[in-house]
N, C-alpha and C positions, 0 to 999 in steps of 0.2 A: 505495500500499499504505500502510494504516495503522499508526505506530510507538506502541505503546500501552506504556506504564513504571508501573508499582505500585515507588511508592516506601515501604519500608517494611524492619523489621529481622527481617519471617518470622515474624511473629506469627499467630497464628487470623485476625483478621481482614484480613490482611494475603491470606492465602491465601483466604480469602473471597471479597475482593475481584479478585484474580486469577482465581479461577476464574467468577466473575458479567461480567467482560470477555467472556473467552472467550465465554464461552456467549452474549453481549450479540451480541459479533462473529459470531458462527456462524450465530446466529439471521438476521443484517442481509446475512448472506453476502457480509462483508466479506473483502477480502485484508489481514491484520495478521499483525506480529510484536509478542512479548512480550517486553519484558525486564523482571527485577526489580531491581530499585536496593536495595540493601543497607548500599551505604556511605552514612552520616552526611553525609561532606562532602558529598558527592555530590548527597545531600535537600536538604541548605541551600541548595545553589547553586540550586535551583527557589524559594528563600524560602517552603518550606516548613514550618511548625511542628509540625502534626498529623500523624500516619500511624494509618493508609493513605492515602495520597495518590494520585490518577489524572493520569496525564499523557497527553495525547493528542496527538502531534505538535509536541511541544516543549512545549503549552499546559496548564497546572494545570487538570483539570476538577471536580477534587472533592478534600477533605482531611479528615482526621480522622473518617469515617464512611464506608460498606459502603452503596450506594444499591441500591433495588429495580431488578429485572429492564430492567424497562421507563422509569425515571433514565437505566439503563447504556447503553439503546438508544437515547433521546435525547442523548446524553454523545458518544455512540459515531457518532451519525450525521452 
């Protein structure tokens, strides 16, 4: 099971990133769990300076932007 974490304070971009991750994971047929990380101290522990950020299985994949659906599929595959 993939562990997908969306780091951010709940802004509109954070919500878009969550939706994009869910859509891509479903399109790929992945077994996944999504966690929204809103605590600034936890976000800082990942070394992320810009939100929203996407973390897959403990690795930061993208920060500060919302990738397209195709990019998202590549990040999750």
